[in-house]
N, C-alpha and C positions, 0 to 999 in steps of 0.2 A: 270178142267182148270188148269194150270198152272202159279203161278206169281211168281214173283223174285223181292227180294228185298235189297236195297245198292249193286247194279250190278258196275261193272266197267267191263274192256276187258279180265279182267283173271277170275271173279268168282261174284258170288252173293253170299252173307252172308248169306240168306236165302233164300230157292226154297219150295212152300208148293204146294200141291196138293187138294183136295177136303178133302182128308183123312190123310193126312201124311204131316211134316216138316223136312226139310231137312237143316241142319245147317254148314256153310263151318267149316274148321278148326279154333278154338280160340283161340290166344294165349295170353299172358299178356302185359299190356301196360306199366307196370313198370318190365320192365327184371333186374332191378337192383335187383329185392329180391328172396330170396330163391325159391327150390319148391314149399315150403307149401303155400308162398307168392303170388309164380305165379299160383297157382292151386285156390286158394282164386278166385283170380282175372278171371281166367277162367269161373269158376262155376257161377262168378255172371254176367259175359257177357252171357253164357246160359241162366241163368235166365231170363232176359231183351228180348235176341233173340227169346226165345220160348214164353215167353208172347205177343210181336208183331207177331208172329206165328200164335198165337191163341190156343196155349197146355203151357205146365208146363211140369217140371221134372216126374212127377208120371205117364207121359204119355211116357217116354220115350222107345223106342224100343232097341235100339243098341246105344254102345259107343266107338270109339276108340280114346285111347289114346297114345302119341306116346310121350316117354322121352328121352332127350339127354343120361341119363344112367340111365339105368335100374336098377342100387342099389337104387335110388331115390325112387325106389314103395313103400315101406314103409312110407316114409314121404307123398307122395302122395294120398296114399291110407287113414292116417290118416285124413285128410282133407275132402277126399273124403265120407267116413265112417259119418260124421257128418253132410254132405250134403244129402246125399240120403238116406231113408227109405229103412228098409231091404225089407218090400214086395214090394218095385217099383225098384228093382235093373234091369237094363236092361241089354241084351245081351251085351258081351265085350271081347274088346281086349285090352291089352297092351303092347307094344313093345318099345325096342331101337331104337332109328333111330339118324340120323343126319340132326338136323332141319335146318329151314332157316339160321338162324344167330346162332354164338357161346353163346348169350346172352339169347336165348329163352329154356326152361329147360322144358317145356313141353307144348301139345298141344293136343286139343280134337276136333271131331269133333260127332256130335248127330242126329240121326233120331227119330222119334217121330212120334206118334199117334195123330191124332187133332181129 
């Protein structure tokens, strides 16, 4: 069974199956913050959405990270390293991309087991 939550005409924030959870790309609400501040917000949103989907960050399978400027990878990683445990790291891609608005510095999309 497929379940969709927080859906609109464009996307669902969460899509689940019996064994998996898929999160739409998450961005910070307060985009006046730097990359570290935005990353903290994004990771907090991911924690909340994963919990709502019946899973958590220890069950992440894959994460895609888009940065407006790849030179910010170290700053983003400093927050990431505090958040994810080394034994629970997912498959991950991190790339530079032009994001939806110039004030968005980081976006993350997660797939996790349930």
